[in-house]
C-alpha distance (Angstrom), angle and dihedral (degrees) to the residues before:
residue distance angle dihedral
M1 . . .
L2 3.82 . .
S3 3.81 91.8 .
Y4 3.79 96.1 120.4
R5 3.82 117.6 116.5
H6 3.78 116.6 -176.6
G7 3.79 90.7 -157.3
F8 3.81 88.6 83.3
H9 3.82 89.5 60.7
A10 3.82 103.2 32.9
G11 3.79 115.3 142.2
N12 3.79 95.4 7.4
P13 3.85 122.6 142.8
A14 3.80 91.1 -87.7
D15 3.80 90.5 56.0
V16 3.81 91.6 50.5
F17 3.80 89.9 54.1
K18 3.80 97.2 40.2
H19 3.78 96.7 46.3
S20 3.80 96.0 43.2
V21 3.82 89.5 52.9
L22 3.82 91.9 45.5
L23 3.81 93.1 51.9
A24 3.81 92.3 46.6
L25 3.81 90.0 52.8
L26 3.79 94.3 49.8
T27 3.81 92.9 44.8
A28 3.82 90.6 53.3
M29 3.80 92.1 48.5
Q30 3.80 90.4 50.5
E31 3.79 91.1 61.2
K32 3.80 84.4 86.3
P33 3.81 116.7 66.6
G34 3.80 99.1 -130.9
G35 3.78 117.3 108.6
I36 3.82 119.4 -99.6
T37 3.80 127.8 -147.0
C38 3.80 110.0 -147.6
I39 3.80 116.6 -160.7
D40 3.81 122.6 -167.4
T41 3.81 107.2 -167.9
H42 3.83 95.8 -168.9
A43 3.78 102.6 27.4
G44 3.79 102.6 169.8
P45 3.83 122.0 -176.6
P46 3.81 116.5 -20.1
V47 3.81 94.2 -130.6
H48 3.80 138.5 11.4
D49 3.79 127.5 -144.4
L50 3.80 106.0 -136.2
T51 3.80 89.7 -161.5
G52 3.81 91.9 55.6
R53 3.79 129.1 100.2
F54 3.81 96.2 -101.8
A55 3.81 96.2 53.8
N56 3.80 92.5 40.7
K57 3.78 97.2 52.4
N58 3.81 92.8 80.2
R59 3.83 98.6 3.4
E60 3.79 90.9 -143.2
Y61 3.80 90.7 161.8
E62 3.82 87.2 72.1
R63 3.81 87.4 71.5
G64 3.79 95.4 45.5
I65 3.79 129.3 22.2
L66 3.82 98.7 12.3
P67 3.84 98.3 64.3
L68 3.81 89.4 40.9
W69 3.81 89.7 51.4
N70 3.80 90.6 49.8
A71 3.81 96.1 43.0
A72 3.81 113.6 121.7
S73 3.82 90.8 -145.5
P74 3.81 110.6 18.9
P75 3.82 115.9 -166.4
A76 3.80 109.9 -81.0
I77 3.79 92.7 -131.0
L78 3.82 90.1 60.8
L79 3.81 95.6 49.6
P80 3.85 95.3 93.7
Y81 3.82 89.4 53.6
L82 3.80 92.4 43.6
Q83 3.80 90.7 50.3
Q84 3.80 89.3 57.6
I85 3.80 90.1 54.0
H86 3.81 89.3 50.2
E87 3.82 89.2 55.8
F88 3.80 88.6 68.0
N89 3.82 95.0 43.8
V90 3.78 102.6 48.0
H91 3.82 95.5 160.0
G92 3.80 92.9 64.2
E93 3.80 98.0 -108.9
L94 3.80 118.0 109.3
R95 3.78 105.7 -125.0
H96 3.80 108.1 127.4
Y97 3.78 126.5 55.7
P98 3.83 114.9 -167.9
G99 3.78 120.2 -136.1
S100 3.78 122.1 -132.6
S101 3.81 91.5 -90.8
L102 3.80 93.0 58.8
L103 3.80 93.9 42.2
L104 3.79 90.3 52.8
R105 3.81 92.1 45.0
Q106 3.80 90.6 52.0
K107 3.81 89.7 58.2
L108 3.81 99.5 46.7
R109 3.79 118.6 121.6
P110 3.82 120.5 -149.9
Q111 3.83 90.3 -94.7
D112 3.83 94.7 49.7
R113 3.80 129.3 83.8
L114 3.79 137.1 -166.0
I115 3.81 129.3 -142.3
L116 3.81 116.3 -163.8
C117 3.80 120.3 -162.8
E118 3.79 119.9 -165.1
L119 3.80 133.2 165.9
H120 3.83 100.5 -172.9
S121 3.80 112.5 90.8
T122 3.81 94.2 -147.6
E123 3.79 92.7 53.2
Q124 3.81 91.1 42.5
R125 3.80 87.7 60.7
E126 3.81 92.2 49.7
L127 3.79 91.0 51.0
Q128 3.80 91.2 46.6
L129 3.80 92.2 52.0
R130 3.79 92.0 49.0
F131 3.79 101.3 42.7
H132 3.83 109.2 21.8
R133 3.82 92.5 109.2
D134 3.78 95.7 42.2
R135 3.80 110.9 103.5
R136 3.80 93.5 -163.8
V137 3.81 93.3 56.0
H138 3.80 122.1 74.2
L139 3.81 123.3 -172.0
H140 3.80 122.6 -144.6
H141 3.80 112.0 -166.8
G142 3.78 105.7 -154.1
D143 3.77 146.7 43.9
G144 3.80 110.6 -14.8
Y145 3.79 93.4 -153.5
A146 3.80 92.6 55.4
A147 3.80 90.2 44.5
L148 3.80 92.4 63.7
A149 3.80 90.7 70.1
E150 3.82 88.5 56.3
L151 3.80 98.9 39.9
L152 3.80 101.5 44.8
P153 2.94 133.4 119.6
P154 3.81 94.9 34.2
G155 3.76 123.0 -141.8
G156 3.78 109.6 -93.3
G157 3.79 93.5 30.0
R158 3.82 98.6 -106.0
G159 3.78 123.1 105.0
L160 3.80 145.5 158.7
V161 3.81 116.8 -157.6
L162 3.81 120.8 -165.3
I163 3.81 114.6 -162.4
D164 3.79 110.6 -172.2
P165 3.82 108.4 155.2
P166 3.82 124.2 175.5
Y167 3.84 94.5 -117.6
E168 3.80 90.5 -138.2
L169 3.81 95.4 128.0
K170 3.81 123.6 77.1
T171 3.80 88.6 -136.3
E172 3.83 94.3 54.0
L173 3.80 98.1 109.6
H174 3.80 91.6 44.7
D175 3.80 91.2 48.2
L176 3.79 90.3 47.2
Q177 3.79 92.8 49.9
T178 3.81 91.7 49.0
A179 3.81 91.7 49.2
L180 3.80 93.1 47.6
S181 3.78 91.1 48.0
V182 3.80 90.7 54.9
A183 3.81 92.1 42.6
L184 3.81 94.2 51.4
Q185 3.78 91.6 48.0
R186 3.80 90.2 53.1
F187 3.80 98.6 36.1
A188 3.80 111.4 17.9
L189 3.81 95.1 168.5
G190 3.79 96.9 51.1
V191 3.79 121.0 118.8
Y192 3.81 110.9 -119.1
A193 3.81 125.8 -168.8
V194 3.81 115.7 -169.4
W195 3.79 120.4 -174.5
Y196 3.81 120.7 -158.1
P197 3.82 135.5 173.4
L198 3.79 126.6 -127.4
I199 3.79 105.8 -134.6
E200 3.79 128.4 176.1
G201 3.78 111.0 -109.1
K202 3.80 94.9 6.1
A203 3.79 127.9 100.0
T204 3.81 107.8 -133.2
T205 3.82 103.6 135.6
P206 3.82 117.0 113.6
D207 3.83 96.8 -133.6
A208 3.81 96.6 111.7
M209 3.79 90.9 41.8
L210 3.80 91.9 53.2
A211 3.79 90.9 49.7
A212 3.81 91.4 50.2
L213 3.81 92.7 49.1
Q214 3.79 89.9 49.9
D215 3.82 90.7 49.0
Q216 3.81 87.7 53.6
G217 3.78 89.4 54.1
L218 3.81 91.1 -118.4
L219 3.78 97.2 114.8
Q220 3.79 136.3 38.4
Q221 3.80 124.7 -156.4
Q222 3.80 93.3 -111.9
Q223 3.81 92.7 53.8
W224 3.80 98.9 72.3
L225 3.78 144.5 53.1
D226 3.79 123.6 -159.4
L227 3.80 107.7 -158.0
R228 3.80 115.2 -172.8
I229 3.78 132.8 177.4
S230 3.77 131.4 -173.6
F231 3.79 122.6 -147.4
D232 3.78 123.2 -124.4
N233 3.81 119.5 -130.4
E234 3.81 92.4 -87.4
Q235 3.81 92.6 54.6
R236 3.79 100.8 38.2
L237 3.82 112.9 123.5
G238 3.80 106.8 -153.1
R239 3.82 108.2 -79.0
M240 3.80 90.6 -8.2
H241 3.78 105.7 98.5
G242 3.79 99.3 168.3
C243 3.77 145.6 -26.9
G244 3.77 142.4 -135.8
M245 3.78 144.4 -144.8
L246 3.78 119.3 -143.0
I247 3.81 108.3 -158.1
I248 3.79 120.3 -167.8
N249 3.82 119.5 -165.1
A250 3.80 96.0 -0.4
P251 3.84 109.9 178.8
R252 3.79 108.0 -100.5
R253 3.79 93.3 -126.4
V254 3.82 92.0 61.7
Q255 3.81 98.2 44.4
P256 3.85 95.2 88.5
Q257 3.81 88.9 50.7
L258 3.79 91.6 50.5
Q259 3.80 90.5 51.4
A260 3.81 89.2 48.9
L261 3.81 90.4 51.2
R262 3.78 89.6 51.5
E263 3.79 90.8 52.1
C264 3.80 92.5 46.1
C265 3.81 93.5 50.5
Q266 3.79 90.8 43.9
Q267 3.81 90.8 56.8
A268 3.84 93.6 39.7
A269 3.79 89.4 -162.6
W270 3.82 91.4 173.5
L271 3.82 88.9 71.5
Q272 3.77 90.3 68.7
P273 3.83 116.6 94.6
């Protein structure tokens, strides 16, 4: 329990997909002037050193961000995401990969705010060091699922919730369903982005959860998108053969872009020489 460290997986193909979708969602929501409260329920470290021991144990970034970074003509739809990565590597060498907390912080407008939930004490300290002077960032030390009952609905009525748990507990899907049920009862119009892995022999897909939420009357078919990609042999990460993003209440104007991002990451054209 609580042994997961995202540093081992930073910048892998799942991160490319997850973070490009997350940034597209936030950008679309920011087309309206009202302030947005972003909540990251499992924030993790703000930034990863790709030359460090965690990232270099499995070198998963070599199947994700590194070939995209080196691509002569990266896909146009991924350029906004890639530009954000460049912001943290201003000397042209790919060394730092930002976590979701830092990517979200980079996109905040003066009227927006960010709430970061984290249970791990080590990663709490990293977040504290990075953001303790930032008035638009608030740290919540504790269980991100439980925090949703306290944090929702947000002031101003607009919110984006990222749920990206490690899926190391057998109860994860049940805990996730319970948290989403509470969240949707408190904040039905919020935008929710849930990442999940596709792992051989392990049930991590949200199908049963979606059905249960619909049975509760908390979710309608037209309210959600389930975007899944599978990895080719060059990207495959052990038993992890793909991943998905469940998006609830995505603005209609961004849905074609999200589908295009799914298709782009599915093809992973930047891996080709």
